[in-house]
N, C-alpha and C positions, 0 to 999 in steps of 0.2 A: 226330180224334174217334173214339170207339169204337162209335158207332151208338146209344148210350143217349140218352134225352131230356136236354137240358141243364137244369141247375137254373135256377130263376128268376133268381137273382143272376148266373149266368153269361150268361144271355140278355140281361139288362139291361146287363152290361158290354160285350157284343158290340155291342148297339145304340148304346151311348154312344160306343164306338170308331168305329163307322161314321159316326155323326153328326159327331163331331169331325174325322174324316178328310175327310168331305165339305166341311166348312167350311174346313179347312186347305188342301186341294187346290184348292178354288175360289179362295181368296185368294192362294195362293202357288205353285200348280202342284205337280208331282210331286216337286220337289226338297225339300219340307218334310221334316225329320227325323222318324223314328218317335218319338223321345223327345218331340218337341213335340206330336205327336198324342196320346201317352199323357198328357201334362200337361193338354192341353185336355179330354181325356175324364175326367180325375180318377182314372186308374188307373196302375199301375206298368208299366214297359216290358215286364216279363215277361208280364203279362196280355195285352198286345197281341200278343206273339210266340206265345203259346199259341193265340190265335185266328187269327192270320195269320203264317205262317212268314217272309214277306218283305214289304217295303214294296210290291213289285210286285204281290203277291197282294192286298194291301189296296187299292191303287190300282185294280186291275181290278174288285174287288168294288164299289167306290164308283161308278166310271164306268159299269160295265155297267148299273147301275140307271138312270142318266141316259140312256144310249143306248137302253134299253128304252122309255123314255118318248118319245123321238124317233121310234123305229120305230112305236110305237102311233099317234102323231100322223100320220105319213105314211100309214099304212094307213087311218086314220079319214077322211082327206081323199079317198082313193080310193073308199072305201065310200060317202061322202056324195055322190059324183058331182057335185061342184061344178065350176064353170068350170075347165077344165084349166090355163089360163094363170095364173089367180089362185091355184089350189091349188099349182102348182109354184113360182112366184116367192114366194108368201106363205110357203111352207114354208122356202125358202132364207133369207129374211129372219128368220124365227122362229128357225131354228137358229143363225144368226150372232149374233143378239141374245143368246141364252142363252150361247153360247160366249164372247162378248165379256166377260161378267161372271163366267165360271167358268173359271179358268185350267186346272183339271184336265180338264174336258171339252174345252177347246180343245187342250190337249196331246195328249189321246187321239185326237181326230179328225185332228190334224195328223201323226200317225205314218204310216208306210207302210201300205199295204193289208195286211190280215192280222193287225192288232193283236188282234182278238177271235176269232181262229180257234179257240182252245180252246173257247169257248162258242158259236161261230158267230154272234156279234153283228155282227161286221164285215160278213159276207156278208149278214145280214138287213138291215142298214142300207143296203148298196149295192143290194140287190134292191128294197127299198121306194122308194128314191130313183129307181131306174131306171124303175119303173112310172109315177111322177109325170112323169119326163122324157119317156117315150115318148108319154104322153097329151098333153102339151103340144106335142110335135113334130107329132103327128097333127093337132092343132088349128091348126098353123101359127104357134105362139107362140114356138118355139125353133128356132134354126138346125138344119137336118137333119144337118149334119156333126158335131154335138156328141155325144160319148159320155158315159156315166155317170162314167167316170174323169176326163174333162175337167171335169165339174161338181164332182166331189169336190176336184180340185186347185184350182179357182177358189174353191170354198167355203172351203177352208183359207186361201188367200191373203186372202180378204175378212175372215175371222175375225181373222187376225193384224194386218191393216192397220187394222181398226176399233179394235183395242186400242191401236195406236200413234197413231191419228188422233183419238181421242175427246177428248183434251185441247185440240186445236187447232180442231176443227170440229164441226158438228152430227152426232149419231149417225145411222148409216144411210147416210152419204154413200158410203163405200167399197162397201157392200153393193149400193147402187143402181147404181154404176158396173159392178160385177161382173155384175149382172143385165142391164144394157144390152148387155154384150159377148155375151150368149147370144141376144139377140133377132135375128130376121132383119133384114137391112138394108132399110130403106124410105126413101122420100123424106122422110117425116116425121121419122124419127130421125136422118137424115143432116143435117137442117137444124133441129135442136132450138133453140128460142128460149132465149136466156140468161135469160129471165124464168121459164122453167119450173122446176118442182121435181119430186121423185119421191115417190110414195106410200110411206110407211114399211112398209106391209104387202105390197103386191104389186109395188112398184117401178115402177108405171106413171107416166109423165111427165104432168104436168098444169100448167095455168097458174092459180096461186092468185089470189084476189080482191085487188084493189089496196088494200083497206082491211080493218081488223079484224085479229084474231090470225093469225099465220102458219099456213097450212093444213098438216097433217101427212099427211092421207089424201085419196085421189082421190074418195072417195064415202062416203056414210053407211054403206053396207054394210061397207066396209073398216074404217071407224072402229069399228063394233060388233064385228066379228070380232077386231080387235086388242084391244079391251077384254076380250072373253071369253078370249082366249089369255093375256093378262096375269094374269087372275084364276086361271088354273090354277097348281097348285104346280109349281115348276121343279126 
């Protein structure tokens, strides 16, 4: 770019490319060809290359926007000063849920640390996650020997396993197991009843009622928060 304002049609083309790339990467991951993105955007391949020199540049532009939203959510949870355990585990479940249905985001978060060093997004994401982790540890809700790198590694594993498991079992099962691995050992979670299930928002174990529809959340508060988060654009 030469620094001059883009013409309206050029801006529209760029927006169409970004939207098409978001949809393509979400559905098929970063291996989708640039020609396919151009076709979805209704532009020529040359137009894509004029805006983004490489597929990697386009991928980063698309994913950075999604990572920004995740960082904003983590910071909002800290600012709201909600229950540290609910904020931490709820955030993990929320991120896993989004990555499970967005292959591009899952691919990005599954890369080695430093993926977003160019724009600093990787460091921002890690720092925001670390604040949530340390608050939860101070509240006694997370094992004290867990580091933010441990959490990121477990997060990636849960994302990938949810994608593999979703055809065979209920969503959130792998995420719930990952969260259980982070909790301090107690007599209660060492002898969890086979009748218990886990809250889809905060991963807390609870015993559902014997009758009625299967419960998905441990409380009305978690149910309401889950509804609000789903209403947000992803």
